[in-house]
C-alpha positions in Angstrom: -45.8 -59.1 -54.4 -44.0 -56.0 -53.7 -47.1 -54.9 -52.1 -46.7 -58.0 -49.8 -43.6 -56.5 -48.4 -45.2 -53.0 -47.7 -48.2 -54.6 -46.3 -46.8 -56.7 -44.1 -44.5 -53.7 -42.4 -47.5 -51.8 -42.3 -49.9 -54.5 -41.1 -47.4 -55.3 -38.0 -47.4 -51.9 -36.2 -50.8 -51.0 -37.1 -52.7 -54.1 -35.4 -50.9 -53.1 -32.3 -51.3 -49.6 -32.6 -55.3 -50.5 -32.7 -55.1 -52.7 -30.3 -53.4 -50.7 -27.3 -55.5 -50.8 -24.7 -53.5 -48.3 -21.6 -50.5 -47.1 -20.6 -48.0 -48.7 -18.4 -45.7 -47.5 -15.7 -42.4 -46.3 -16.6 -39.1 -47.2 -15.5 -37.2 -44.1 -16.2 -36.7 -40.5 -15.2 -38.0 -37.7 -17.5 -36.0 -34.5 -17.7 -36.8 -31.2 -18.8 -36.8 -30.6 -22.6 -34.9 -27.2 -21.7 -31.9 -29.1 -20.6 -31.9 -31.8 -23.0 -32.3 -30.6 -26.7 -30.6 -27.9 -28.8 -29.7 -27.3 -32.5 -32.8 -28.1 -34.5 -32.6 -28.0 -38.4 -35.5 -28.5 -40.9 -34.8 -30.6 -43.9 -36.7 -29.7 -47.1 -35.4 -31.1 -50.7 -36.4 -28.5 -53.4 -38.0 -31.1 -55.2 -40.7 -32.1 -52.0 -44.2 -31.8 -52.1 -46.1 -29.9 -49.5 -49.4 -31.5 -49.2 -50.0 -34.6 -46.8 -48.9 -37.2 -47.1 -46.0 -35.6 -49.1 -42.6 -34.1 -48.1 -39.5 -35.7 -46.2 -38.7 -38.1 -44.8 -34.8 -38.4 -42.7 -34.5 -41.8 -42.3 -30.2 -42.2 -41.8 -27.3 -40.1 -40.3 -23.4 -41.3 -40.1 -20.7 -40.6 -37.9 -19.9 -37.4 -39.5 -23.5 -35.8 -39.8 -24.1 -36.1 -43.2 -28.2 -36.9 -43.3 -29.8 -39.4 -45.9 -33.6 -40.2 -47.0 -36.6 -40.0 -49.4 -38.8 -37.7 -49.5 -42.0 -37.5 -51.9 -43.1 -35.1 -54.4 -45.8 -33.3 -55.9 -47.3 -36.5 -57.6 -46.4 -38.9 -54.7 -43.5 -40.8 -56.2 -40.4 -40.9 -53.9 -36.7 -39.8 -54.4 -33.9 -40.1 -52.4 -31.4 -37.6 -51.2 -28.4 -36.3 -48.8 -27.7 -33.4 -47.0 -24.2 -32.8 -46.5 -22.6 -31.2 -43.2 -22.6 -27.9 -45.0 -25.9 -27.8 -45.7 -26.3 -28.9 -49.3 -28.6 -30.8 -50.7 -28.5 -34.0 -53.4 -31.6 -35.6 -54.4 -31.0 -38.4 -56.9 -33.2 -41.6 -58.2 -31.7 -45.1 -58.5 -31.5 -45.5 -62.0 -34.1 -48.4 -63.3 -35.9 -48.5 -60.1 -39.3 -46.2 -59.5 -39.9 -44.7 -55.6 -36.4 -44.6 -54.7 -35.8 -45.8 -50.8 -33.2 -45.1 -49.1 -32.6 -46.7 -45.6 -29.2 -46.2 -44.4 -25.5 -44.5 -44.9 -22.2 -45.0 -43.7 -19.4 -43.3 -42.3 -17.6 -42.8 -46.1 -21.1 -42.0 -47.7 -21.9 -44.9 -48.8 -25.7 -45.6 -49.5 -28.8 -48.2 -49.4 -32.0 -48.5 -50.1 -34.4 -49.7 -52.4 -37.0 -49.3 -55.2 -39.5 -51.1 -57.5 -38.3 -52.8 -60.5 -40.6 -53.6 -63.7 -43.3 -53.1 -61.9 -42.9 -56.5 -59.9 -39.8 -56.6 -57.9 -37.8 -54.8 -55.1 -34.4 -54.2 -56.0 -31.5 -52.9 -53.7 -29.4 -50.3 -54.5 -25.8 -49.0 -53.7 -24.5 -45.3 -54.1 -21.1 -44.3 -53.9 -19.8 -41.4 -52.6 -19.3 -40.0 -55.8 -23.0 -40.4 -56.9 -22.5 -43.2 -58.7 -25.7 -45.6 -58.5 -25.9 -49.9 -58.8 -28.6 -52.1 -58.2 -28.1 -55.4 -57.0 -30.6 -58.0 -56.5 -30.0 -61.5 -53.6 -29.5 -64.4 -55.4 -33.7 -65.5 -57.3 -35.2 -62.8 -55.1 -38.1 -61.2 -56.3 -37.4 -58.9 -53.1 -34.4 -57.6 -51.7 -34.6 -55.5 -49.3 -31.4 -53.7 -47.6 -31.9 -51.9 -44.1 -28.0 -51.0 -42.9 -24.6 -50.5 -44.2 -21.3 -50.6 -41.7 -18.6 -48.8 -42.2 -16.6 -51.7 -43.8 -19.2 -51.6 -46.4 -21.1 -54.9 -45.5 -24.7 -54.4 -46.2 -27.4 -56.2 -44.2 -30.9 -56.9 -45.0 -33.7 -59.1 -46.0 -35.1 -61.0 -49.1 -37.6 -63.6 -50.3 -38.2 -65.7 -53.5 -41.2 -67.1 -55.1 -42.1 -69.2 -52.3 -42.6 -65.9 -50.5 -40.7 -66.4 -47.1 -38.0 -64.1 -45.4 -34.2 -64.8 -45.7 -31.0 -62.7 -44.2 -28.1 -61.9 -46.4 -24.9 -59.4 -46.1 -23.7 -58.4 -49.1 -20.4 -57.1 -50.1 -19.2 -55.3 -53.2 -15.5 -55.5 -54.7 -15.1 -54.3 -58.6 -18.6 -53.4 -58.9 -19.4 -57.3 -58.7 -22.0 -58.0 -55.5 -20.8 -61.5 -52.9 -24.1 -62.6 -51.1 -23.9 -64.5 -47.4 -27.5 -65.6 -47.6 -28.9 -67.1 -43.9 -32.0 -68.3 -41.9 -32.3 -68.1 -37.9 -32.5 -72.2 -37.2 -35.5 -72.1 -35.5 -37.9 -69.6 -38.5 -40.8 -70.6 -40.0 -40.8 -71.3 -43.3 -44.4 -70.8 -43.6 -45.2 -68.0 -46.7 -44.9 -64.5 -45.5 -42.7 -65.5 -42.4 -38.9 -66.1 -41.9 -35.7 -64.4 -41.5 -35.8 -60.3 -41.2 -32.4 -58.3 -40.8 -32.9 -55.0 -39.3 -29.3 -54.2 -38.7 -25.5 -53.9 -38.6 -22.8 -53.2 -36.4 -19.0 -52.5 -37.2 -18.2 -55.8 -36.1 -20.3 -57.5 -38.5 -23.1 -58.5 -36.1 -26.7 -58.5 -38.1 -29.8 -58.4 -35.5 -33.3 -58.8 -36.2 -36.2 -61.1 -35.6 -37.9 -63.7 -37.0 -41.7 -65.8 -36.9 -40.7 -69.2 -34.6 -41.6 -72.5 -36.3 -43.6 -73.7 -33.5 -46.6 -71.3 -32.8 -45.3 -68.2 -34.8 -44.1 -65.6 -32.0 -41.6 -63.3 -32.7 -38.4 -63.6 -31.6 -34.9 -61.2 -31.5 -31.6 -62.8 -32.7 -28.6 -61.8 -33.1 -26.1 -63.4 -35.9 -22.5 -62.8 -35.5 -19.2 -62.6 -38.5 -18.3 -66.6 -38.0 -22.7 -67.3 -38.5 -23.6 -68.3 -34.8 -26.9 -67.2 -33.5 -28.5 -66.2 -30.4 -32.3 -65.6 -29.9 -33.9 -63.1 -27.3 -37.2 -62.0 -26.3 -38.0 -59.0 -24.0 -38.9 -60.1 -20.5 -42.8 -58.5 -20.9 -43.3 -60.0 -24.9 -46.5 -61.8 -25.6 -45.6 -65.6 -26.4 -48.7 -66.0 -29.2 -48.4 -66.2 -32.8 -47.7 -62.2 -33.8 -46.5 -61.0 -30.2 -42.9 -60.8 -29.4 -40.1 -58.6 -29.7 -38.4 -56.9 -32.6 -34.7 -55.2 -32.5 -33.9 -52.4 -35.3 -30.4 -51.2 -34.1 -26.9 -52.5 -32.4 -24.1 -51.0 -31.5 -20.2 -51.5 -31.8 -20.5 -53.0 -28.6 -23.1 -55.1 -28.8 -26.0 -53.3 -27.1 -29.4 -53.5 -29.1 -32.7 -51.2 -29.1 -36.2 -52.0 -30.3 -39.9 -52.8 -29.0 -41.8 -55.7 -28.3 -45.3 -56.2 -27.9 -46.8 -57.6 -24.9 -49.5 -60.4 -24.7 -52.2 -57.3 -24.4 -50.8 -55.6 -28.0 -49.2 -52.7 -26.5 -46.0 -51.9 -27.5 -43.0 -51.1 -25.1 -39.6 -50.1 -26.1 -36.5 -52.2 -24.6 -32.6 -52.1 -24.3 -30.2 -55.4 -24.2 -27.1 -54.6 -22.9 -23.7 -56.5 -24.2 -24.2 -59.2 -21.9 -27.5 -60.2 -22.8 -29.9 -58.8 -19.9 -32.9 -56.8 -21.0 -35.4 -54.1 -19.5 -38.0 -52.5 -21.0 -39.1 -49.0 -21.0 -41.4 -46.3 -21.7 -41.9 -42.6 -21.9 -44.2 -41.3 -19.2 -48.0 -41.1 -20.7 -46.9 -43.7 -23.5 -49.2 -45.9 -25.0 -46.8 -47.0 -27.7 -43.1 -47.0 -27.7 -41.0 -47.8 -30.5 -37.3 -47.6 -30.2 -35.0 -47.4 -33.2 -31.4 -46.6 -32.6 -28.4 -46.7 -30.1 -25.4 -44.8 -30.6 -22.2 -46.0 -29.3 -22.7 -44.1 -26.3 -26.3 -45.7 -25.4 -28.2 -42.8 -26.6 -31.4 -44.3 -27.8 -33.8 -42.4 -29.7 -37.6 -43.1 -31.0 -40.6 -42.1 -31.1 -43.8 -42.7 -28.4 -48.0 -42.0 -28.7 -49.6 -40.5 -25.8 -53.1 -41.5 -28.1 -53.8 -43.0 -30.9 -53.3 -40.2 -33.1 -50.1 -38.4 -32.7 -46.4 -39.5 -32.1 -43.0 -37.4 -30.0 -39.6 -37.8 -30.3 -37.7 -38.9 -27.4 -33.3 -39.7 -26.6 -33.0 -42.3 -23.9 -29.9 -41.8 -21.7 -27.5 -44.6 -20.7 -28.8 -43.1 -17.1 -32.0 -44.0 -18.0 -33.1 -40.8 -18.1 -35.9 -39.7 -20.8 -36.1 -36.7 -22.9 -39.3 -36.4 -24.6 -40.2 -33.7 -27.2 -41.4 -32.3 -30.3 -40.4 -30.2 -33.2 -40.8 -27.1 -33.6 -43.7 -26.2 -36.3 -45.1 -29.5 -35.8 -48.8 -30.1 -35.2 -51.1 -32.8 -34.1 -48.5 -34.6 -31.9 -46.5 -35.9 -35.0 -42.6 -36.1 -34.2 -40.8 -39.0 -35.0 -37.2 -39.7 -34.5 -35.5 -42.8 -36.4 -31.4 -42.4 -36.1 -28.8 -40.9 -33.7 -25.2 -40.6 -34.3 -22.0 -40.4 -32.0 -22.3 -37.0 -31.4 -25.6 -37.2 -30.2 -27.4 -36.1 -33.9 -31.0 -36.8 -34.1 -32.7 -37.6 -37.5 -36.0 -38.1 -37.9 -39.6 -36.2 -39.9 -42.4 -34.3 -38.4 -45.8 -33.0 -39.9 -45.8 -29.1 -39.7 -49.4 -27.1 -40.2 -49.6 -28.1 -43.8 -49.9 -31.3 -43.1 -47.2 -32.1 -45.3 -44.0 -34.1 -43.9 -40.5 -32.5 -43.0 -37.1 -34.0 -41.9 -34.7 -32.8 -39.6 -31.5 -32.5 -38.2 -31.5 -32.3 -34.5 -28.6 -32.1 -31.8 -29.1 -32.9 -27.8 -27.3 -31.0 -25.9 -25.6 -33.0 -22.5 
């Protein structure tokens, strides 16, 4: 059952990567690297492995510059970590869970993620700033997958029960007790392994995600506000058949959204949706696959792109539309990925070194 969740996420991306056939014209300008990027800091917890498929992924950063993520050790087991603004790294494991995987951090230092429980279930966890960790499970769920937490402590994510249909949730905690708001996008399919997937939540409690529609199985983006109102949307060039469509990943305080979509030829492109609902697509020059993952409150977008089918480079897209591509110092084989950016334009991600191991990084964009 846990394998079903992990494989579906991998297959969803890998299928589009394998089928991509062409480079598209770029809609944005390119800028020199030296004028845009500065202050690179590798992140590698002491317990991180140093071989292929081991190492560190810096997945999240809060507005204070505290970084959170996970790493694989020498035995290919995963553990969480948090790096303070002073550079102190604290490793941790969620009690009772196998493979602690971090997915988000807020400004107070609360961290969310998930792990395997009893070999067959995924449970979510919430780590307090002081280090205490509580596990949680959406009602009747066998998989609970938190994807983000806002500064009010609202946790967003998705789950499924024994029918294997995905549903969204928002969880809050008071005095150690978790309360849940459960929901489905009204037009979402109820077929097993399909449904409603939540990828992020902003400061106003608006969640963003995607669903497979009940008609043809196309993938559509959606938002849900605090009052429970849904709005569906598609990137203009998104394919409309089963398995094609738009995947929003991040929403900022103004309601601007970024993500990526698959066109009818299974080529991936980044998209940006403004607060009024207007959607434009974009690709760094030379990209055959573009993944846009995070937007800050200033409208800066980060992600990564593939110039071929064997490597990736990071990118920063400014509100003006200027795109800067870059690779981490010491990276080999085009292995740089960027996952998050805060309002100070500090970016986090990972890169592959000459030994084939993954290292995390913190990188300050200079404007």
